[in-house]
C-alpha angles and dihedrals in degrees: 000000000000134000125208083224137002094203108047126174118237107275095026118124111238118204118209119195117201119192122187139168127191147121102282113356114203105185151313124248125189133191112196095204096246098080095275122119136182137186141202124193114221096188098220097311120161094221132028137188111183129176120201124188123209135173118206116213102187136052118251145082116293134189113224114202126191122187123196116193123205121191093228106027097036127217127347125190135205126185130207127183120216128189107212109203 
């Protein structure tokens, strides 16, 4: 997972790019660390490149968690920390 910035200002849009490869990808879930979540179904694809957009409304440090689920290998997580100013 990559973020367009790791130190956004309140009100800025942050783009998160999640890339995955597997045997049969079912979907990507993301938790933005402020109570907001989003999902994207990948329909059994072997590769995925998914962009999520999110706006943070409060100052603080957040942990962003993306979970990619593969039908064979199961879920895999990646964590990214942002400092919202």
